A tleap script that builds the chain and sets N, CA, C and O, in Angstrom:
source leaprc.protein.ff14SB
mol = sequence {
  NMET ILE PHE ASP PHE ILE LEU THR SER LEU
  ALA LEU THR VAL VAL VAL GLU ALA THR LEU
  TRP TRP ILE ILE LEU ARG ASP LYS PRO LEU
  LYS ILE VAL GLY TYR ALA VAL LEU ILE ASN
  PHE LEU THR LEU PRO LEU ALA GLN PHE THR
  TYR PHE TYR LEU LEU ASN ASN LEU PHE PHE
  LEU GLU VAL VAL VAL VAL LEU VAL GLU SER
  LEU LEU ILE MET LEU LEU PHE GLN ILE LYS
  TYR PRO LYS ALA LEU TYR VAL SER ILE LEU
  ALA ASN LEU ALA SER ALA VAL LEU GLY LEU
  TRP TRP VAL TYR SER CLEU
}
set mol.1.N position { -2.416 -20.857 -7.510 }
set mol.1.CA position { -3.509 -20.193 -8.200 }
set mol.1.C position { -4.438 -19.493 -7.201 }
set mol.1.O position { -4.706 -18.299 -7.334 }
set mol.2.N position { -4.926 -20.237 -6.204 }
set mol.2.CA position { -5.854 -19.636 -5.232 }
set mol.2.C position { -5.136 -18.579 -4.396 }
set mol.2.O position { -5.721 -17.559 -4.033 }
set mol.3.N position { -3.856 -18.835 -4.091 }
set mol.3.CA position { -3.084 -17.866 -3.309 }
set mol.3.C position { -2.915 -16.560 -4.092 }
set mol.3.O position { -3.021 -15.475 -3.521 }
set mol.4.N position { -2.654 -16.666 -5.396 }
set mol.4.CA position { -2.551 -15.474 -6.242 }
set mol.4.C position { -3.873 -14.711 -6.281 }
set mol.4.O position { -3.891 -13.481 -6.239 }
set mol.5.N position { -4.977 -15.451 -6.363 }
set mol.5.CA position { -6.304 -14.836 -6.375 }
set mol.5.C position { -6.554 -14.060 -5.083 }
set mol.5.O position { -7.041 -12.930 -5.113 }
set mol.6.N position { -6.219 -14.669 -3.961 }
set mol.6.CA position { -6.442 -14.030 -2.658 }
set mol.6.C position { -5.575 -12.779 -2.526 }
set mol.6.O position { -6.056 -11.733 -2.089 }
set mol.7.N position { -4.302 -12.883 -2.900 }
set mol.7.CA position { -3.411 -11.720 -2.790 }
set mol.7.C position { -3.832 -10.580 -3.719 }
set mol.7.O position { -3.800 -9.412 -3.333 }
set mol.8.N position { -4.223 -10.927 -4.936 }
set mol.8.CA position { -4.652 -9.890 -5.877 }
set mol.8.C position { -5.929 -9.217 -5.404 }
set mol.8.O position { -6.050 -7.993 -5.460 }
set mol.9.N position { -6.882 -10.017 -4.936 }
set mol.9.CA position { -8.134 -9.428 -4.452 }
set mol.9.C position { -7.892 -8.585 -3.209 }
set mol.9.O position { -8.539 -7.554 -3.028 }
set mol.10.N position { -6.980 -9.002 -2.359 }
set mol.10.CA position { -6.648 -8.215 -1.175 }
set mol.10.C position { -6.001 -6.890 -1.571 }
set mol.10.O position { -6.343 -5.841 -1.026 }
set mol.11.N position { -5.074 -6.939 -2.513 }
set mol.11.CA position { -4.406 -5.710 -2.959 }
set mol.11.C position { -5.407 -4.746 -3.592 }
set mol.11.O position { -5.395 -3.553 -3.287 }
set mol.12.N position { -6.268 -5.249 -4.464 }
set mol.12.CA position { -7.282 -4.387 -5.090 }
set mol.12.C position { -8.216 -3.780 -4.051 }
set mol.12.O position { -8.547 -2.596 -4.113 }
set mol.13.N position { -8.631 -4.596 -3.107 }
set mol.13.CA position { -9.538 -4.125 -2.060 }
set mol.13.C position { -8.891 -3.031 -1.227 }
set mol.13.O position { -9.516 -2.005 -0.959 }
set mol.14.N position { -7.654 -3.238 -0.818 }
set mol.14.CA position { -6.958 -2.247 0.012 }
set mol.14.C position { -6.785 -0.935 -0.757 }
set mol.14.O position { -6.998 0.141 -0.198 }
set mol.15.N position { -6.406 -1.016 -2.012 }
set mol.15.CA position { -6.209 0.204 -2.801 }
set mol.15.C position { -7.520 0.978 -2.948 }
set mol.15.O position { -7.558 2.190 -2.735 }
set mol.16.N position { -8.583 0.278 -3.308 }
set mol.16.CA position { -9.879 0.940 -3.509 }
set mol.16.C position { -10.404 1.507 -2.199 }
set mol.16.O position { -10.792 2.674 -2.136 }
set mol.17.N position { -10.418 0.688 -1.154 }
set mol.17.CA position { -10.990 1.139 0.114 }
set mol.17.C position { -10.151 2.231 0.763 }
set mol.17.O position { -10.705 3.202 1.277 }
set mol.18.N position { -8.841 2.099 0.751 }
set mol.18.CA position { -7.993 3.136 1.352 }
set mol.18.C position { -8.158 4.462 0.619 }
set mol.18.O position { -8.161 5.524 1.241 }
set mol.19.N position { -8.292 4.401 -0.690 }
set mol.19.CA position { -8.491 5.626 -1.458 }
set mol.19.C position { -9.795 6.317 -1.055 }
set mol.19.O position { -9.818 7.525 -0.822 }
set mol.20.N position { -10.870 5.544 -0.975 }
set mol.20.CA position { -12.154 6.139 -0.576 }
set mol.20.C position { -12.134 6.616 0.872 }
set mol.20.O position { -12.701 7.662 1.188 }
set mol.21.N position { -11.487 5.860 1.749 }
set mol.21.CA position { -11.379 6.301 3.143 }
set mol.21.C position { -10.654 7.641 3.204 }
set mol.21.O position { -11.064 8.538 3.941 }
set mol.22.N position { -9.565 7.780 2.423 }
set mol.22.CA position { -8.806 9.028 2.453 }
set mol.22.C position { -9.637 10.192 1.921 }
set mol.22.O position { -9.588 11.290 2.475 }
set mol.23.N position { -10.397 9.961 0.854 }
set mol.23.CA position { -11.246 11.012 0.293 }
set mol.23.C position { -12.263 11.493 1.325 }
set mol.23.O position { -12.533 12.690 1.427 }
set mol.24.N position { -12.822 10.561 2.085 }
set mol.24.CA position { -13.881 10.906 3.044 }
set mol.24.C position { -13.300 11.369 4.379 }
set mol.24.O position { -13.744 12.378 4.927 }
set mol.25.N position { -12.327 10.657 4.900 }
set mol.25.CA position { -11.839 10.924 6.252 }
set mol.25.C position { -10.718 11.958 6.314 }
set mol.25.O position { -10.547 12.617 7.339 }
set mol.26.N position { -9.960 12.108 5.244 }
set mol.26.CA position { -8.855 13.073 5.189 }
set mol.26.C position { -7.895 12.930 6.366 }
set mol.26.O position { -7.476 13.916 6.974 }
set mol.27.N position { -7.560 11.686 6.669 }
set mol.27.CA position { -6.592 11.417 7.738 }
set mol.27.C position { -5.233 11.144 7.095 }
set mol.27.O position { -5.100 11.221 5.874 }
set mol.28.N position { -4.241 10.830 7.895 }
set mol.28.CA position { -2.892 10.566 7.402 }
set mol.28.C position { -2.910 9.356 6.461 }
set mol.28.O position { -3.441 8.306 6.820 }
set mol.29.N position { -2.338 9.493 5.268 }
set mol.29.CA position { -2.376 8.397 4.282 }
set mol.29.C position { -1.795 7.076 4.794 }
set mol.29.O position { -2.376 6.019 4.550 }
set mol.30.N position { -0.667 7.117 5.493 }
set mol.30.CA position { -0.072 5.871 5.986 }
set mol.30.C position { -0.946 5.208 7.048 }
set mol.30.O position { -1.026 3.982 7.116 }
set mol.31.N position { -1.587 6.005 7.859 }
set mol.31.CA position { -2.511 5.486 8.857 }
set mol.31.C position { -3.690 4.807 8.168 }
set mol.31.O position { -4.104 3.717 8.563 }
set mol.32.N position { -4.223 5.449 7.145 }
set mol.32.CA position { -5.356 4.893 6.412 }
set mol.32.C position { -4.972 3.588 5.736 }
set mol.32.O position { -5.709 2.607 5.829 }
set mol.33.N position { -3.838 3.560 5.062 }
set mol.33.CA position { -3.393 2.332 4.389 }
set mol.33.C position { -3.157 1.223 5.414 }
set mol.33.O position { -3.555 0.079 5.195 }
set mol.34.N position { -2.523 1.554 6.510 }
set mol.34.CA position { -2.277 0.557 7.568 }
set mol.34.C position { -3.566 -0.041 8.101 }
set mol.34.O position { -3.672 -1.258 8.255 }
set mol.35.N position { -4.546 0.807 8.384 }
set mol.35.CA position { -5.828 0.311 8.877 }
set mol.35.C position { -6.582 -0.461 7.802 }
set mol.35.O position { -7.269 -1.436 8.106 }
set mol.36.N position { -6.461 -0.032 6.551 }
set mol.36.CA position { -7.115 -0.756 5.458 }
set mol.36.C position { -6.526 -2.156 5.324 }
set mol.36.O position { -7.258 -3.125 5.125 }
set mol.37.N position { -5.218 -2.257 5.432 }
set mol.37.CA position { -4.562 -3.568 5.370 }
set mol.37.C position { -5.018 -4.421 6.558 }
set mol.37.O position { -5.424 -5.569 6.378 }
set mol.38.N position { -4.953 -3.871 7.750 }
set mol.38.CA position { -5.340 -4.610 8.958 }
set mol.38.C position { -6.778 -5.115 8.880 }
set mol.38.O position { -7.039 -6.300 9.088 }
set mol.39.N position { -7.693 -4.225 8.583 }
set mol.39.CA position { -9.110 -4.588 8.551 }
set mol.39.C position { -9.384 -5.611 7.459 }
set mol.39.O position { -10.096 -6.589 7.688 }
set mol.40.N position { -8.825 -5.391 6.276 }
set mol.40.CA position { -9.105 -6.306 5.169 }
set mol.40.C position { -8.373 -7.634 5.298 }
set mol.40.O position { -8.825 -8.635 4.741 }
set mol.41.N position { -7.255 -7.671 6.017 }
set mol.41.CA position { -6.607 -8.945 6.318 }
set mol.41.C position { -7.496 -9.803 7.203 }
set mol.41.O position { -7.409 -11.031 7.176 }
set mol.42.N position { -8.348 -9.159 7.985 }
set mol.42.CA position { -9.290 -9.896 8.839 }
set mol.42.C position { -10.551 -10.299 8.077 }
set mol.42.O position { -10.976 -11.452 8.139 }
set mol.43.N position { -11.143 -9.355 7.363 }
set mol.43.CA position { -12.469 -9.614 6.790 }
set mol.43.C position { -12.445 -10.319 5.441 }
set mol.43.O position { -13.282 -11.186 5.191 }
set mol.44.N position { -11.511 -9.973 4.569 }
set mol.44.CA position { -11.539 -10.530 3.210 }
set mol.44.C position { -11.316 -12.042 3.163 }
set mol.44.O position { -12.104 -12.739 2.525 }
set mol.45.N position { -10.284 -12.578 3.806 }
set mol.45.CA position { -10.120 -14.039 3.753 }
set mol.45.C position { -11.300 -14.794 4.385 }
set mol.45.O position { -11.711 -15.842 3.888 }
set mol.46.N position { -11.828 -14.260 5.466 }
set mol.46.CA position { -12.988 -14.912 6.093 }
set mol.46.C position { -14.213 -14.871 5.185 }
set mol.46.O position { -14.945 -15.854 5.079 }
set mol.47.N position { -14.431 -13.738 4.537 }
set mol.47.CA position { -15.568 -13.623 3.623 }
set mol.47.C position { -15.394 -14.543 2.422 }
set mol.47.O position { -16.345 -15.199 1.996 }
set mol.48.N position { -14.175 -14.593 1.873 }
set mol.48.CA position { -13.939 -15.468 0.718 }
set mol.48.C position { -14.101 -16.937 1.098 }
set mol.48.O position { -14.731 -17.701 0.366 }
set mol.49.N position { -13.543 -17.332 2.225 }
set mol.49.CA position { -13.695 -18.721 2.674 }
set mol.49.C position { -15.167 -19.058 2.873 }
set mol.49.O position { -15.640 -20.101 2.422 }
set mol.50.N position { -15.882 -18.172 3.548 }
set mol.50.CA position { -17.308 -18.404 3.803 }
set mol.50.C position { -18.075 -18.504 2.491 }
set mol.50.O position { -18.928 -19.379 2.338 }
set mol.51.N position { -17.783 -17.625 1.554 }
set mol.51.CA position { -18.489 -17.633 0.266 }
set mol.51.C position { -18.214 -18.920 -0.512 }
set mol.51.O position { -19.144 -19.534 -1.035 }
set mol.52.N position { -16.963 -19.328 -0.594 }
set mol.52.CA position { -16.601 -20.488 -1.414 }
set mol.52.C position { -16.917 -21.834 -0.763 }
set mol.52.O position { -17.153 -22.815 -1.468 }
set mol.53.N position { -16.926 -21.895 0.566 }
set mol.53.CA position { -17.056 -23.203 1.223 }
set mol.53.C position { -18.263 -23.369 2.146 }
set mol.53.O position { -18.621 -24.497 2.484 }
set mol.54.N position { -18.894 -22.276 2.560 }
set mol.54.CA position { -19.975 -22.407 3.533 }
set mol.54.C position { -21.304 -21.816 3.080 }
set mol.54.O position { -22.337 -22.484 3.135 }
set mol.55.N position { -21.277 -20.588 2.641 }
set mol.55.CA position { -22.513 -19.876 2.345 }
set mol.55.C position { -22.334 -19.034 1.094 }
set mol.55.O position { -21.706 -17.976 1.134 }
set mol.56.N position { -22.873 -19.496 0.010 }
set mol.56.CA position { -22.714 -18.839 -1.285 }
set mol.56.C position { -23.757 -17.728 -1.440 }
set mol.56.O position { -24.630 -17.804 -2.305 }
set mol.57.N position { -23.656 -16.695 -0.594 }
set mol.57.CA position { -24.601 -15.587 -0.626 }
set mol.57.C position { -23.824 -14.274 -0.483 }
set mol.57.O position { -23.566 -13.805 0.626 }
set mol.58.N position { -23.462 -13.702 -1.614 }
set mol.58.CA position { -22.609 -12.517 -1.617 }
set mol.58.C position { -23.251 -11.330 -0.900 }
set mol.58.O position { -22.571 -10.608 -0.172 }
set mol.59.N position { -24.541 -11.124 -1.098 }
set mol.59.CA position { -25.214 -9.986 -0.459 }
set mol.59.C position { -25.132 -10.085 1.064 }
set mol.59.O position { -24.776 -9.112 1.728 }
set mol.60.N position { -25.457 -11.243 1.616 }
set mol.60.CA position { -25.408 -11.440 3.063 }
set mol.60.C position { -23.994 -11.222 3.592 }
set mol.60.O position { -23.800 -10.556 4.608 }
set mol.61.N position { -23.006 -11.788 2.898 }
set mol.61.CA position { -21.617 -11.634 3.343 }
set mol.61.C position { -21.163 -10.181 3.298 }
set mol.61.O position { -20.468 -9.722 4.205 }
set mol.62.N position { -21.546 -9.458 2.260 }
set mol.62.CA position { -21.176 -8.038 2.171 }
set mol.62.C position { -21.817 -7.228 3.301 }
set mol.62.O position { -21.188 -6.319 3.842 }
set mol.63.N position { -23.040 -7.547 3.653 }
set mol.63.CA position { -23.698 -6.853 4.767 }
set mol.63.C position { -22.928 -7.103 6.064 }
set mol.63.O position { -22.683 -6.173 6.833 }
set mol.64.N position { -22.551 -8.351 6.305 }
set mol.64.CA position { -21.788 -8.681 7.510 }
set mol.64.C position { -20.438 -7.966 7.497 }
set mol.64.O position { -20.023 -7.409 8.513 }
set mol.65.N position { -19.753 -7.979 6.356 }
set mol.65.CA position { -18.458 -7.305 6.245 }
set mol.65.C position { -18.611 -5.799 6.491 }
set mol.65.O position { -17.801 -5.204 7.202 }
set mol.66.N position { -19.632 -5.189 5.916 }
set mol.66.CA position { -19.872 -3.751 6.126 }
set mol.66.C position { -20.067 -3.460 7.609 }
set mol.66.O position { -19.511 -2.491 8.125 }
set mol.67.N position { -20.841 -4.276 8.293 }
set mol.67.CA position { -21.095 -4.045 9.717 }
set mol.67.C position { -19.829 -4.223 10.551 }
set mol.67.O position { -19.545 -3.407 11.428 }
set mol.68.N position { -19.077 -5.273 10.287 }
set mol.68.CA position { -17.836 -5.514 11.035 }
set mol.68.C position { -16.825 -4.403 10.753 }
set mol.68.O position { -16.221 -3.854 11.675 }
set mol.69.N position { -16.650 -4.079 9.479 }
set mol.69.CA position { -15.675 -3.037 9.137 }
set mol.69.C position { -16.092 -1.671 9.668 }
set mol.69.O position { -15.238 -0.876 10.061 }
set mol.70.N position { -17.378 -1.391 9.686 }
set mol.70.CA position { -17.814 -0.092 10.211 }
set mol.70.C position { -17.484 0.038 11.694 }
set mol.70.O position { -17.099 1.113 12.154 }
set mol.71.N position { -17.631 -1.039 12.431 }
set mol.71.CA position { -17.257 -1.004 13.853 }
set mol.71.C position { -15.759 -0.785 14.024 }
set mol.71.O position { -15.331 0.001 14.869 }
set mol.72.N position { -14.968 -1.482 13.220 }
set mol.72.CA position { -13.521 -1.318 13.301 }
set mol.72.C position { -13.087 0.083 12.870 }
set mol.72.O position { -12.196 0.673 13.481 }
set mol.73.N position { -13.704 0.606 11.837 }
set mol.73.CA position { -13.398 1.969 11.377 }
set mol.73.C position { -13.742 2.972 12.473 }
set mol.73.O position { -12.971 3.894 12.740 }
set mol.74.N position { -14.892 2.795 13.102 }
set mol.74.CA position { -15.307 3.691 14.182 }
set mol.74.C position { -14.269 3.676 15.317 }
set mol.74.O position { -13.864 4.726 15.816 }
set mol.75.N position { -13.854 2.477 15.708 }
set mol.75.CA position { -12.915 2.357 16.821 }
set mol.75.C position { -11.518 2.871 16.465 }
set mol.75.O position { -10.906 3.597 17.247 }
set mol.76.N position { -11.022 2.500 15.302 }
set mol.76.CA position { -9.659 2.865 14.935 }
set mol.76.C position { -9.510 4.352 14.606 }
set mol.76.O position { -8.516 4.976 14.979 }
set mol.77.N position { -10.486 4.913 13.914 }
set mol.77.CA position { -10.404 6.326 13.533 }
set mol.77.C position { -11.073 7.249 14.550 }
set mol.77.O position { -11.010 8.472 14.430 }
set mol.78.N position { -11.709 6.651 15.543 }
set mol.78.CA position { -12.391 7.402 16.598 }
set mol.78.C position { -13.371 8.412 16.007 }
set mol.78.O position { -13.311 9.609 16.287 }
set mol.79.N position { -14.275 7.888 15.178 }
set mol.79.CA position { -15.329 8.704 14.570 }
set mol.79.C position { -16.672 8.135 14.993 }
set mol.79.O position { -16.746 7.022 15.514 }
set mol.80.N position { -17.724 8.890 14.770 }
set mol.80.CA position { -19.069 8.441 15.137 }
set mol.80.C position { -19.518 7.324 14.199 }
set mol.80.O position { -19.107 7.251 13.041 }
set mol.81.N position { -20.384 6.446 14.746 }
set mol.81.CA position { -20.783 5.270 13.992 }
set mol.81.C position { -21.475 5.590 12.667 }
set mol.81.O position { -21.172 4.924 11.676 }
set mol.82.N position { -22.381 6.560 12.583 }
set mol.82.CA position { -23.006 6.817 11.273 }
set mol.82.C position { -21.988 7.134 10.170 }
set mol.82.O position { -22.148 6.697 9.031 }
set mol.83.N position { -20.956 7.886 10.509 }
set mol.83.CA position { -19.923 8.207 9.514 }
set mol.83.C position { -19.114 6.958 9.169 }
set mol.83.O position { -18.784 6.737 8.003 }
set mol.84.N position { -18.794 6.149 10.164 }
set mol.84.CA position { -18.055 4.904 9.926 }
set mol.84.C position { -18.867 3.953 9.046 }
set mol.84.O position { -18.320 3.291 8.164 }
set mol.85.N position { -20.159 3.893 9.292 }
set mol.85.CA position { -21.031 3.045 8.482 }
set mol.85.C position { -21.083 3.557 7.043 }
set mol.85.O position { -21.031 2.765 6.102 }
set mol.86.N position { -21.183 4.855 6.869 }
set mol.86.CA position { -21.183 5.477 5.541 }
set mol.86.C position { -19.894 5.143 4.790 }
set mol.86.O position { -19.931 4.756 3.622 }
set mol.87.N position { -18.762 5.296 5.466 }
set mol.87.CA position { -17.461 4.996 4.868 }
set mol.87.C position { -17.398 3.527 4.470 }
set mol.87.O position { -16.954 3.197 3.370 }
set mol.88.N position { -17.834 2.657 5.348 }
set mol.88.CA position { -17.790 1.217 5.094 }
set mol.88.C position { -18.689 0.821 3.928 }
set mol.88.O position { -18.294 0.020 3.081 }
set mol.89.N position { -19.882 1.374 3.885 }
set mol.89.CA position { -20.818 1.049 2.788 }
set mol.89.C position { -20.224 1.479 1.448 }
set mol.89.O position { -20.192 0.689 0.504 }
set mol.90.N position { -19.756 2.718 1.360 }
set mol.90.CA position { -19.199 3.203 0.092 }
set mol.90.C position { -17.966 2.410 -0.329 }
set mol.90.O position { -17.847 2.018 -1.489 }
set mol.91.N position { -17.061 2.175 0.597 }
set mol.91.CA position { -15.820 1.472 0.267 }
set mol.91.C position { -16.095 0.032 -0.147 }
set mol.91.O position { -15.513 -0.459 -1.114 }
set mol.92.N position { -16.971 -0.640 0.574 }
set mol.92.CA position { -17.261 -2.033 0.242 }
set mol.92.C position { -18.091 -2.168 -1.024 }
set mol.92.O position { -17.942 -3.142 -1.762 }
set mol.93.N position { -18.948 -1.218 -1.279 }
set mol.93.CA position { -19.692 -1.238 -2.536 }
set mol.93.C position { -18.728 -1.088 -3.713 }
set mol.93.O position { -18.818 -1.820 -4.699 }
set mol.94.N position { -17.817 -0.141 -3.597 }
set mol.94.CA position { -16.841 0.078 -4.672 }
set mol.94.C position { -15.935 -1.136 -4.859 }
set mol.94.O position { -15.702 -1.564 -5.990 }
set mol.95.N position { -15.429 -1.690 -3.774 }
set mol.95.CA position { -14.521 -2.835 -3.915 }
set mol.95.C position { -15.264 -4.085 -4.380 }
set mol.95.O position { -14.687 -4.910 -5.090 }
set mol.96.N position { -16.522 -4.241 -3.998 }
set mol.96.CA position { -17.309 -5.392 -4.465 }
set mol.96.C position { -17.587 -5.288 -5.958 }
set mol.96.O position { -17.467 -6.277 -6.681 }
set mol.97.N position { -17.956 -4.104 -6.421 }
set mol.97.CA position { -18.223 -3.918 -7.853 }
set mol.97.C position { -16.948 -4.155 -8.660 }
set mol.97.O position { -16.971 -4.863 -9.666 }
set mol.98.N position { -15.839 -3.565 -8.222 }
set mol.98.CA position { -14.574 -3.767 -8.913 }
set mol.98.C position { -14.164 -5.240 -8.865 }
set mol.98.O position { -13.702 -5.794 -9.863 }
set mol.99.N position { -14.334 -5.862 -7.715 }
set mol.99.CA position { -13.988 -7.273 -7.575 }
set mol.99.C position { -14.808 -8.172 -8.483 }
set mol.99.O position { -14.267 -9.091 -9.099 }
set mol.100.N position { -16.091 -7.921 -8.572 }
set mol.100.CA position { -16.949 -8.713 -9.467 }
set mol.100.C position { -16.553 -8.496 -10.918 }
set mol.100.O position { -16.492 -9.442 -11.703 }
set mol.101.N position { -16.283 -7.245 -11.269 }
set mol.101.CA position { -15.834 -6.965 -12.640 }
set mol.101.C position { -14.532 -7.715 -12.939 }
set mol.101.O position { -14.382 -8.305 -14.009 }
set mol.102.N position { -13.594 -7.688 -11.987 }
set mol.102.CA position { -12.303 -8.356 -12.168 }
set mol.102.C position { -12.484 -9.866 -12.313 }
set mol.102.O position { -11.896 -10.472 -13.209 }
set mol.103.N position { -13.280 -10.473 -11.456 }
set mol.103.CA position { -13.492 -11.930 -11.501 }
set mol.103.C position { -14.137 -12.342 -12.815 }
set mol.103.O position { -13.725 -13.326 -13.429 }
set mol.104.N position { -15.133 -11.605 -13.245 }
set mol.104.CA position { -15.828 -11.989 -14.477 }
set mol.104.C position { -15.061 -11.614 -15.731 }
set mol.104.O position { -15.436 -12.038 -16.824 }
set mol.105.N position { -13.988 -10.825 -15.603 }
set mol.105.CA position { -13.168 -10.508 -16.769 }
set mol.105.C position { -11.998 -11.482 -16.930 }
set mol.105.O position { -11.272 -11.427 -17.922 }
set mol.106.N position { -11.819 -12.382 -15.942 }
set mol.106.CA position { -10.711 -13.347 -16.020 }
set mol.106.C position { -10.939 -14.358 -17.119 }
set mol.106.O position { -10.108 -15.243 -17.326 }
savepdb mol mol.pdb
quit
């Protein structure tokens, strides 16, 4: 059950974030999907574990995830930090809203 939840949330997150990254960055689609998978494989399980077992504060966790992902986006796509931060904020806002809608519709 929990494994299905993690995989589904990861898949939804990657689809939403990669789509927004492609709209904004206009880079190679496979590169974007690969980086979206890599970055979210790092941040999503850690954020979920932290939320469920350590710190039940979604806003704080999303801020930390946005900051970590923006740094990774900047480094991997070799773009300036303000643009990476913008991409991270939009993508994480969209995936968080969709994720909350999905969880509460279960």
